[in-house]
C-alpha positions in Angstrom: 71.5 122.5 88.6 73.7 125.5 89.3 73.9 128.1 86.5 77.2 129.7 85.7 77.8 132.5 83.3 81.4 132.5 82.1 83.3 135.9 82.0 85.5 134.6 79.2 85.2 132.2 76.2 86.7 129.2 78.1 84.7 127.8 81.0 86.7 126.7 84.0 84.5 126.0 87.1 86.0 124.6 90.2 84.3 121.4 91.3 83.9 122.8 94.9 82.1 125.9 93.5 79.8 123.8 91.5 79.0 121.4 94.3 78.2 124.1 96.9 75.9 125.8 94.4 73.8 122.6 94.0 70.6 122.2 95.8 70.1 119.1 98.1 68.0 117.5 95.4 70.7 118.1 92.8 73.3 116.5 95.1 71.0 113.4 95.6 70.7 113.2 91.8 74.4 113.5 91.4 75.0 110.8 94.0 72.6 108.5 92.2 74.3 109.1 88.9 77.8 108.5 90.3 76.5 105.4 92.0 74.9 104.1 88.8 78.1 104.8 86.8 80.2 102.9 89.4 82.2 105.8 90.7 81.0 105.3 94.2 79.4 102.4 96.1 75.8 102.6 96.8 74.6 101.9 100.4 71.1 102.9 99.6 68.6 100.4 101.0 65.3 102.0 100.0 63.8 104.0 97.2 63.8 107.1 99.3 66.3 109.8 98.4 69.5 109.7 100.4 70.4 112.9 102.3 73.6 114.7 101.6 74.9 113.7 105.1 74.1 110.0 104.4 75.8 110.3 101.1 78.9 111.8 102.7 78.9 109.1 105.5 78.5 106.3 103.0 81.2 107.7 100.8 83.6 107.8 103.8 82.7 104.2 104.9 83.1 103.0 101.3 86.6 104.5 101.2 87.6 102.9 104.5 86.1 99.6 103.5 87.9 99.4 100.2 91.2 100.4 101.7 91.0 98.5 105.0 94.3 96.7 104.4 96.1 100.1 104.3 94.9 101.1 107.8 97.5 101.4 110.5 97.0 99.4 113.6 96.1 102.7 115.4 93.4 103.5 112.8 92.1 100.0 113.1 91.8 100.2 116.9 90.1 103.6 116.6 87.4 102.1 114.3 86.9 99.2 116.7 86.4 101.7 119.6 83.9 103.6 117.5 82.0 100.4 116.5 82.0 99.1 120.1 79.8 102.1 121.1 76.9 100.5 119.2 
């Protein structure tokens, strides 16, 4: 995990700073923890670690899936066009 040395008595680290200091292994571990705690949906299908790119993609897909009724008709059509490529 990243190591921070505070300059003052109170510790205030921006989440982005913390995240970008993490190694890929740390990010996978964080993903697994957030998934186990129910903060994000797990799309993991094997015991192999998920890459950060897979984690990001799965997080995006989860957000879209859980908010599908809020999509505009244009956004819905865009997703259909993307899906039709496969």
